[in-house]
C-alpha beads as a LAMMPS data file, in Angstrom:
LAMMPS data file: protein, C-alpha beads

250 atoms
249 bonds

1 atom types
1 bond types

-500.0 500.0 xlo xhi
-500.0 500.0 ylo yhi
-500.0 500.0 zlo zhi

Masses

1 110.0

Atoms # bond

1 1 1 56.638 -131.178 -438.197
2 1 1 55.654 -127.837 -437.650
3 1 1 57.148 -124.828 -437.182
4 1 1 56.517 -124.768 -432.862
5 1 1 59.515 -127.059 -432.123
6 1 1 61.546 -124.806 -433.482
7 1 1 59.821 -121.417 -431.709
8 1 1 60.071 -123.308 -428.614
9 1 1 63.986 -123.089 -428.903
10 1 1 64.220 -120.231 -429.720
11 1 1 61.973 -118.834 -427.183
12 1 1 64.194 -120.750 -424.015
13 1 1 66.645 -117.745 -424.373
14 1 1 64.225 -114.887 -423.677
15 1 1 64.957 -113.177 -420.309
16 1 1 68.474 -114.272 -420.626
17 1 1 70.189 -112.643 -423.636
18 1 1 69.177 -110.147 -426.517
19 1 1 71.029 -111.462 -429.575
20 1 1 72.487 -110.124 -431.977
21 1 1 74.321 -112.502 -433.840
22 1 1 73.718 -116.452 -433.638
23 1 1 75.221 -119.492 -434.714
24 1 1 73.196 -122.667 -435.453
25 1 1 75.677 -125.123 -435.380
26 1 1 74.272 -128.417 -437.513
27 1 1 72.120 -125.966 -438.893
28 1 1 70.896 -128.311 -441.967
29 1 1 69.105 -126.410 -444.763
30 1 1 68.375 -123.456 -442.120
31 1 1 64.602 -124.354 -441.466
32 1 1 65.473 -123.449 -437.521
33 1 1 66.914 -120.163 -438.460
34 1 1 64.046 -119.368 -440.362
35 1 1 61.760 -119.675 -438.217
36 1 1 63.439 -118.263 -434.880
37 1 1 63.770 -115.084 -437.013
38 1 1 59.928 -114.648 -436.412
39 1 1 61.305 -114.573 -432.389
40 1 1 64.008 -112.153 -432.665
41 1 1 63.850 -109.759 -435.665
42 1 1 66.874 -107.840 -435.210
43 1 1 69.262 -110.978 -434.621
44 1 1 71.703 -112.362 -437.694
45 1 1 71.704 -116.032 -438.040
46 1 1 73.983 -117.749 -439.242
47 1 1 74.552 -121.978 -439.135
48 1 1 77.222 -124.582 -439.457
49 1 1 77.115 -128.007 -441.211
50 1 1 79.026 -130.261 -442.313
51 1 1 76.940 -130.912 -445.620
52 1 1 76.052 -128.752 -448.728
53 1 1 72.675 -127.912 -446.840
54 1 1 74.132 -124.891 -445.359
55 1 1 75.276 -123.549 -448.312
56 1 1 71.635 -123.791 -450.199
57 1 1 70.423 -122.597 -446.625
58 1 1 72.294 -119.457 -447.577
59 1 1 71.159 -118.813 -450.704
60 1 1 67.809 -119.105 -450.214
61 1 1 68.051 -116.418 -447.628
62 1 1 67.054 -118.530 -444.454
63 1 1 70.539 -117.986 -442.897
64 1 1 72.493 -114.495 -443.064
65 1 1 75.738 -117.028 -443.538
66 1 1 76.369 -120.742 -443.656
67 1 1 80.095 -122.072 -442.882
68 1 1 80.843 -125.815 -444.231
69 1 1 82.476 -127.846 -441.773
70 1 1 82.250 -129.206 -437.767
71 1 1 82.366 -126.726 -435.347
72 1 1 85.723 -127.981 -433.929
73 1 1 87.347 -126.995 -437.503
74 1 1 85.528 -124.084 -437.750
75 1 1 85.997 -122.473 -434.230
76 1 1 89.139 -120.747 -434.685
77 1 1 88.045 -118.397 -437.489
78 1 1 84.391 -117.837 -435.276
79 1 1 86.270 -117.427 -432.027
80 1 1 84.182 -115.012 -430.443
81 1 1 81.630 -113.773 -432.694
82 1 1 78.161 -114.755 -431.072
83 1 1 75.867 -114.257 -428.109
84 1 1 74.312 -117.643 -429.011
85 1 1 75.312 -120.803 -430.036
86 1 1 72.548 -123.517 -430.247
87 1 1 72.975 -127.030 -431.030
88 1 1 69.497 -129.172 -431.834
89 1 1 70.274 -132.980 -432.485
90 1 1 74.250 -131.921 -433.186
91 1 1 76.022 -133.996 -429.680
92 1 1 74.061 -137.318 -430.133
93 1 1 75.839 -137.781 -433.510
94 1 1 79.916 -136.857 -431.256
95 1 1 81.555 -139.881 -430.645
96 1 1 82.788 -137.780 -428.250
97 1 1 80.807 -134.091 -427.070
98 1 1 83.725 -132.651 -424.942
99 1 1 84.954 -131.197 -428.119
100 1 1 81.567 -129.530 -429.560
101 1 1 81.508 -128.363 -426.092
102 1 1 84.483 -126.235 -426.390
103 1 1 84.607 -124.974 -429.439
104 1 1 81.260 -123.889 -428.780
105 1 1 82.569 -121.881 -425.573
106 1 1 85.624 -120.801 -428.050
107 1 1 82.828 -118.902 -430.358
108 1 1 80.747 -117.081 -427.895
109 1 1 81.365 -113.753 -426.875
110 1 1 81.568 -113.383 -422.870
111 1 1 78.632 -114.418 -421.316
112 1 1 77.270 -115.817 -424.315
113 1 1 74.667 -118.737 -424.009
114 1 1 74.971 -122.278 -424.999
115 1 1 71.333 -123.741 -426.406
116 1 1 71.584 -127.900 -426.590
117 1 1 68.764 -130.096 -427.320
118 1 1 69.075 -133.546 -427.782
119 1 1 66.928 -137.154 -427.019
120 1 1 66.129 -138.069 -423.932
121 1 1 66.998 -141.044 -422.945
122 1 1 64.982 -141.771 -419.656
123 1 1 62.410 -141.626 -422.013
124 1 1 59.712 -144.265 -420.675
125 1 1 59.019 -145.447 -424.580
126 1 1 62.502 -146.035 -424.947
127 1 1 62.197 -149.146 -422.636
128 1 1 59.200 -149.887 -423.803
129 1 1 59.427 -150.043 -427.945
130 1 1 63.227 -151.173 -427.813
131 1 1 64.588 -150.812 -431.234
132 1 1 61.760 -149.440 -432.304
133 1 1 62.062 -146.232 -430.884
134 1 1 63.788 -143.676 -433.262
135 1 1 65.710 -141.549 -431.194
136 1 1 67.889 -144.874 -430.479
137 1 1 68.399 -144.571 -434.255
138 1 1 72.057 -146.855 -434.646
139 1 1 74.442 -146.061 -435.724
140 1 1 74.033 -142.482 -435.945
141 1 1 73.261 -141.636 -432.671
142 1 1 76.104 -142.671 -430.740
143 1 1 76.046 -140.434 -427.421
144 1 1 72.890 -140.640 -425.253
145 1 1 73.557 -138.902 -422.266
146 1 1 71.223 -138.637 -419.367
147 1 1 70.138 -135.191 -418.363
148 1 1 72.827 -135.128 -415.451
149 1 1 75.693 -136.286 -417.341
150 1 1 75.032 -133.559 -420.149
151 1 1 74.746 -130.934 -417.946
152 1 1 77.831 -132.437 -416.200
153 1 1 79.804 -132.360 -419.193
154 1 1 78.732 -128.461 -420.430
155 1 1 79.742 -127.411 -417.210
156 1 1 82.813 -129.348 -417.392
157 1 1 83.239 -127.421 -420.599
158 1 1 83.287 -123.949 -419.050
159 1 1 79.491 -123.152 -418.747
160 1 1 77.085 -122.674 -416.273
161 1 1 73.379 -124.186 -416.399
162 1 1 70.755 -121.485 -416.379
163 1 1 67.489 -123.476 -417.571
164 1 1 66.495 -127.119 -418.428
165 1 1 63.487 -128.148 -420.181
166 1 1 62.372 -131.671 -420.613
167 1 1 58.344 -131.698 -420.648
168 1 1 58.515 -128.440 -422.662
169 1 1 60.876 -130.014 -425.253
170 1 1 59.190 -133.277 -425.849
171 1 1 57.353 -133.834 -428.963
172 1 1 53.981 -136.259 -429.553
173 1 1 55.689 -138.477 -432.057
174 1 1 57.614 -141.299 -430.332
175 1 1 54.273 -144.300 -431.158
176 1 1 54.390 -142.137 -434.915
177 1 1 57.948 -142.950 -435.287
178 1 1 58.029 -146.648 -434.367
179 1 1 55.343 -146.915 -436.808
180 1 1 57.591 -145.026 -439.293
181 1 1 60.506 -147.502 -438.008
182 1 1 58.380 -150.462 -438.420
183 1 1 56.843 -150.450 -442.025
184 1 1 60.658 -149.189 -443.146
185 1 1 61.877 -152.192 -441.999
186 1 1 59.055 -154.410 -443.721
187 1 1 58.921 -152.345 -446.813
188 1 1 62.899 -152.999 -447.350
189 1 1 65.783 -150.743 -449.078
190 1 1 65.690 -149.328 -452.243
191 1 1 68.184 -148.150 -454.547
192 1 1 71.621 -148.658 -452.140
193 1 1 74.811 -149.029 -453.266
194 1 1 75.426 -152.198 -451.309
195 1 1 71.957 -153.916 -453.107
196 1 1 71.531 -155.242 -456.309
197 1 1 70.108 -152.720 -458.837
198 1 1 65.419 -152.063 -457.548
199 1 1 63.944 -154.088 -460.148
200 1 1 60.436 -152.015 -460.995
201 1 1 58.376 -155.185 -459.731
202 1 1 60.654 -154.404 -456.574
203 1 1 60.035 -150.549 -456.229
204 1 1 55.652 -151.405 -456.629
205 1 1 56.161 -153.611 -453.745
206 1 1 57.670 -151.439 -451.466
207 1 1 54.969 -148.757 -452.656
208 1 1 51.844 -151.296 -451.482
209 1 1 54.179 -152.071 -448.330
210 1 1 53.564 -148.253 -447.495
211 1 1 50.287 -148.208 -448.641
212 1 1 48.952 -150.753 -446.236
213 1 1 50.647 -149.406 -443.396
214 1 1 49.385 -145.747 -444.076
215 1 1 46.953 -146.509 -441.674
216 1 1 49.125 -148.167 -438.725
217 1 1 50.736 -144.671 -438.993
218 1 1 47.629 -142.871 -438.555
219 1 1 46.498 -145.144 -435.505
220 1 1 49.785 -144.432 -434.192
221 1 1 49.709 -140.953 -434.604
222 1 1 45.899 -141.038 -432.887
223 1 1 47.655 -142.376 -430.139
224 1 1 50.802 -140.263 -429.497
225 1 1 48.164 -137.386 -429.028
226 1 1 45.529 -139.356 -426.761
227 1 1 48.544 -140.559 -424.546
228 1 1 50.906 -137.603 -424.862
229 1 1 49.229 -135.118 -421.851
230 1 1 49.125 -138.319 -419.881
231 1 1 52.817 -139.415 -420.295
232 1 1 53.915 -136.187 -420.139
233 1 1 53.105 -135.625 -416.628
234 1 1 54.516 -138.777 -415.281
235 1 1 57.586 -139.256 -417.313
236 1 1 60.349 -137.708 -419.524
237 1 1 59.238 -137.293 -422.752
238 1 1 61.707 -137.782 -425.868
239 1 1 63.355 -134.828 -425.629
240 1 1 65.661 -132.071 -423.745
241 1 1 67.010 -129.227 -423.577
242 1 1 69.807 -127.384 -421.649
243 1 1 70.746 -123.991 -421.744
244 1 1 73.982 -122.670 -420.169
245 1 1 76.119 -119.485 -419.999
246 1 1 79.483 -119.013 -420.935
247 1 1 81.725 -118.597 -417.664
248 1 1 83.947 -115.719 -417.890
249 1 1 87.792 -116.799 -417.745
250 1 1 86.742 -120.765 -417.972

Bonds

1 1 1 2
2 1 2 3
3 1 3 4
4 1 4 5
5 1 5 6
6 1 6 7
7 1 7 8
8 1 8 9
9 1 9 10
10 1 10 11
11 1 11 12
12 1 12 13
13 1 13 14
14 1 14 15
15 1 15 16
16 1 16 17
17 1 17 18
18 1 18 19
19 1 19 20
20 1 20 21
21 1 21 22
22 1 22 23
23 1 23 24
24 1 24 25
25 1 25 26
26 1 26 27
27 1 27 28
28 1 28 29
29 1 29 30
30 1 30 31
31 1 31 32
32 1 32 33
33 1 33 34
34 1 34 35
35 1 35 36
36 1 36 37
37 1 37 38
38 1 38 39
39 1 39 40
40 1 40 41
41 1 41 42
42 1 42 43
43 1 43 44
44 1 44 45
45 1 45 46
46 1 46 47
47 1 47 48
48 1 48 49
49 1 49 50
50 1 50 51
51 1 51 52
52 1 52 53
53 1 53 54
54 1 54 55
55 1 55 56
56 1 56 57
57 1 57 58
58 1 58 59
59 1 59 60
60 1 60 61
61 1 61 62
62 1 62 63
63 1 63 64
64 1 64 65
65 1 65 66
66 1 66 67
67 1 67 68
68 1 68 69
69 1 69 70
70 1 70 71
71 1 71 72
72 1 72 73
73 1 73 74
74 1 74 75
75 1 75 76
76 1 76 77
77 1 77 78
78 1 78 79
79 1 79 80
80 1 80 81
81 1 81 82
82 1 82 83
83 1 83 84
84 1 84 85
85 1 85 86
86 1 86 87
87 1 87 88
88 1 88 89
89 1 89 90
90 1 90 91
91 1 91 92
92 1 92 93
93 1 93 94
94 1 94 95
95 1 95 96
96 1 96 97
97 1 97 98
98 1 98 99
99 1 99 100
100 1 100 101
101 1 101 102
102 1 102 103
103 1 103 104
104 1 104 105
105 1 105 106
106 1 106 107
107 1 107 108
108 1 108 109
109 1 109 110
110 1 110 111
111 1 111 112
112 1 112 113
113 1 113 114
114 1 114 115
115 1 115 116
116 1 116 117
117 1 117 118
118 1 118 119
119 1 119 120
120 1 120 121
121 1 121 122
122 1 122 123
123 1 123 124
124 1 124 125
125 1 125 126
126 1 126 127
127 1 127 128
128 1 128 129
129 1 129 130
130 1 130 131
131 1 131 132
132 1 132 133
133 1 133 134
134 1 134 135
135 1 135 136
136 1 136 137
137 1 137 138
138 1 138 139
139 1 139 140
140 1 140 141
141 1 141 142
142 1 142 143
143 1 143 144
144 1 144 145
145 1 145 146
146 1 146 147
147 1 147 148
148 1 148 149
149 1 149 150
150 1 150 151
151 1 151 152
152 1 152 153
153 1 153 154
154 1 154 155
155 1 155 156
156 1 156 157
157 1 157 158
158 1 158 159
159 1 159 160
160 1 160 161
161 1 161 162
162 1 162 163
163 1 163 164
164 1 164 165
165 1 165 166
166 1 166 167
167 1 167 168
168 1 168 169
169 1 169 170
170 1 170 171
171 1 171 172
172 1 172 173
173 1 173 174
174 1 174 175
175 1 175 176
176 1 176 177
177 1 177 178
178 1 178 179
179 1 179 180
180 1 180 181
181 1 181 182
182 1 182 183
183 1 183 184
184 1 184 185
185 1 185 186
186 1 186 187
187 1 187 188
188 1 188 189
189 1 189 190
190 1 190 191
191 1 191 192
192 1 192 193
193 1 193 194
194 1 194 195
195 1 195 196
196 1 196 197
197 1 197 198
198 1 198 199
199 1 199 200
200 1 200 201
201 1 201 202
202 1 202 203
203 1 203 204
204 1 204 205
205 1 205 206
206 1 206 207
207 1 207 208
208 1 208 209
209 1 209 210
210 1 210 211
211 1 211 212
212 1 212 213
213 1 213 214
214 1 214 215
215 1 215 216
216 1 216 217
217 1 217 218
218 1 218 219
219 1 219 220
220 1 220 221
221 1 221 222
222 1 222 223
223 1 223 224
224 1 224 225
225 1 225 226
226 1 226 227
227 1 227 228
228 1 228 229
229 1 229 230
230 1 230 231
231 1 231 232
232 1 232 233
233 1 233 234
234 1 234 235
235 1 235 236
236 1 236 237
237 1 237 238
238 1 238 239
239 1 239 240
240 1 240 241
241 1 241 242
242 1 242 243
243 1 243 244
244 1 244 245
245 1 245 246
246 1 246 247
247 1 247 248
248 1 248 249
249 1 249 250
């Protein structure tokens, strides 16, 4: 999708801190950290993730250190080490958000910053597209909190809200993603352990559906670009970001 969204996340800290050590919780393959280095060249970037992807990120040099595991489980070892903790599209996967927020508080140094980005369930495309709106993403997305609820939970975890982004965090992808979900549903799944073995004919049919669907994806992407400036002016977008500071003594 390009590096611009990662860069905007990193730039949100500008004016609020000069980070020297940053942890990207749920950092995956380290794409965010790789881009954020351009914004904060003097900062050390580390990432945590449940997947082996974070170990690959360390081998690639995209992160200075990869930590394998959930942040609540790592918090004791990492206590007080970081100036910034980012959680980009992590909290919506958590059955309970409080343990994740409390773990971020624990690994931050006094006055450190939490940067959280999640889908915005108040986005009008979510109501218009229904189950075809990708950020609903069931069953992986378990906890989609509106902005007032999310900020309340972050404050309850020992933070004060510094800034929020809604329009600035939105991406022009809602119709494209809906089209991808639709074509994917029409094509069906391949190579899943709960399905019969995929035959060559089934694989060819799957590819044919995606080939036919390519013009649909192109039209959807074009409509996103046309409608995005208008929609973003009058309604919340598909993403939101919250920047919060660790409260002393909390």
